C-alpha atoms as one frame of an Amber mdcrd trajectory, in Angstrom:
protein
  88.674 148.967  57.977  89.274 148.362  61.556  91.356 150.765  63.400  93.130
 149.721  66.463  93.329 152.274  69.131  95.642 151.760  72.058  94.996 153.714
  75.146  97.298 153.736  78.066  97.057 155.158  81.478  99.138 158.213  81.041
  98.683 159.430  84.547 100.019 157.383  87.403  96.905 157.662  89.464  97.006
 154.913  92.087  94.836 156.685  94.618  92.128 154.024  94.451  94.652 151.227
  94.990  96.277 152.964  97.924  92.852 153.663  99.406  91.912 149.977  99.112
  95.133 148.831 100.756  94.785 151.327 103.582  91.200 150.345 104.352  91.659
 146.575 104.017  94.879 146.045 105.910  95.769 146.696 109.463  98.803 148.944
 109.322  99.728 148.033 112.877 100.022 144.325 112.021 102.114 145.074 108.950
 104.435 147.264 110.990 105.038 144.367 113.447 106.141 141.901 110.773 109.831
 141.251 111.133 111.940 139.369 108.640 113.222 136.009 109.891 116.562 136.239
 111.592 119.351 134.642 109.643 122.715 133.753 110.991 125.333 133.414 108.334
 128.458 131.705 109.537 131.800 131.912 107.952 132.850 128.370 106.922 136.327
 129.130 108.220 134.868 129.304 111.734 133.991 125.577 111.637 136.541 122.981
 112.687 136.351 119.310 111.776 136.983 117.057 114.727 138.212 113.761 113.309
 138.479 112.039 116.662 136.719 108.638 116.564 135.776 109.103 112.902 137.149
 107.448 109.817 139.036 109.439 107.234 136.439 110.358 104.574 139.123 110.252
 101.890 140.150 106.640 102.512 138.350 103.563 101.270 136.010 101.782 103.657
 137.700  98.609 104.840 136.658  95.962 107.296 138.132  96.400 110.734 137.599
  92.841 111.881 140.819  90.980 111.068 139.482  87.768 112.558 136.688  87.533
 109.991 138.720  88.751 107.025 139.922  86.261 104.439 143.239  86.882 102.774
 142.017  86.053  99.264 143.492  88.731  97.056 144.637  86.408  94.281 142.041
  85.306  91.686 143.408  81.734  91.870 142.435  81.537  95.557 138.876  82.542
  94.705 138.647  79.805  92.074 139.905  77.221  94.556 137.197  78.297  96.994
 134.607  78.120  94.216 135.716  74.730  92.835 132.923  72.775  94.559 129.662
  72.100  92.745 127.093  74.796  93.477 123.927  73.734  95.260 120.440  74.516
  93.932 119.749  77.198  96.569 122.841  79.163  95.505 120.949  80.310  92.394
 118.634  82.456  94.529 119.254  85.653  96.468 118.807  85.189 100.214 116.084
  87.827 100.180 113.960  85.543  97.967 114.318  82.457 100.188 111.831  82.045
 103.059 112.157  79.741 106.063 108.834  77.978 106.578 109.680  75.347 109.184
 112.178  73.098 110.945 112.450  69.328 111.362 114.443  67.361 113.909 114.991
  63.612 113.785 117.610  61.403 115.437 119.786  64.365 116.357 119.726  65.865
 112.856 118.110  69.215 112.175 116.755  70.433 108.847 115.222  73.762 107.950
 112.441  73.917 105.397 112.730  76.813 102.960 110.477  78.058 100.168 112.112
  79.324  96.988 110.519  81.759  94.491 108.937  79.018  92.346 106.972  77.887
  95.480 108.910  74.655  95.987 109.812  73.752  99.570 113.313  72.341 100.052
 115.289  71.195 103.081 118.698  72.455 104.184 120.989  71.341 106.961 124.107
  72.603 108.666 126.880  72.653 106.056 124.539  73.385 103.126 125.110  76.429
 100.930 122.472  78.940  99.889 122.330  82.429  98.427 124.544  84.093  95.846
 127.474  84.791  98.204 128.512  81.246  99.210 126.190  81.367 102.222 127.223
  78.458 104.444 124.550  77.300 106.900 126.321  77.345 110.276 123.301  76.758
 112.545 119.579  76.069 112.416 117.338  77.199 115.256 113.589  76.880 115.685
 113.027  80.358 114.275 116.007  81.116 112.008 118.835  79.858 109.831 122.255
  81.359 110.567 124.604  81.772 107.607 128.136  82.901 106.962 128.642  84.483
 103.544 131.875  85.238 101.703 131.609  88.687 100.148 134.016  91.190  98.664
 134.170  94.930  99.171 134.876  97.583  96.533 138.632  97.084  96.902 138.411
  93.383  96.033 139.156  92.174  99.550 137.134  89.173 100.694 135.644  88.738
 104.151 133.073  86.702 106.071 129.709  88.246 106.824 126.985  86.818 109.061
 123.404  86.705 107.833 120.160  84.994 108.791 116.847  83.874 107.390 113.991
  84.202 109.881 111.006  81.874 110.077 107.843  83.430 108.660 104.812  82.681
 110.776
């Protein structure tokens, strides 16, 4: 039969450990170690200065009344959306790339590539993107759009956006 014998250090003899620590550490360097200084402030000492800041407890609303549409009734939204949607309104603006521009007899068209690699033309007055993005101008290097978007409160407003020519 196997007998199991447990032996423990009955004496607390740490002389060898203390000797090792004393010979392998520089006591002067340990004595110079200072704990990092910590400044604990009482939160009641802080004051919130709300000057030129919005109230954090109120909903974010647009401040531009000129661009804001007063479309709070669902019927108004349907009237605005009663036109037939154009092909480019199926795609997010981030997936549409401007690849060129054409000008002929005073008319300007932008050439855009959609995700399926087709290249289509748009002109001022065309719609593109998922937020009723109306093309308001076409320059040599970008398409300027005006989108109709709503915020979290259901208020509708105009927002400017652009698609830049990729070179």
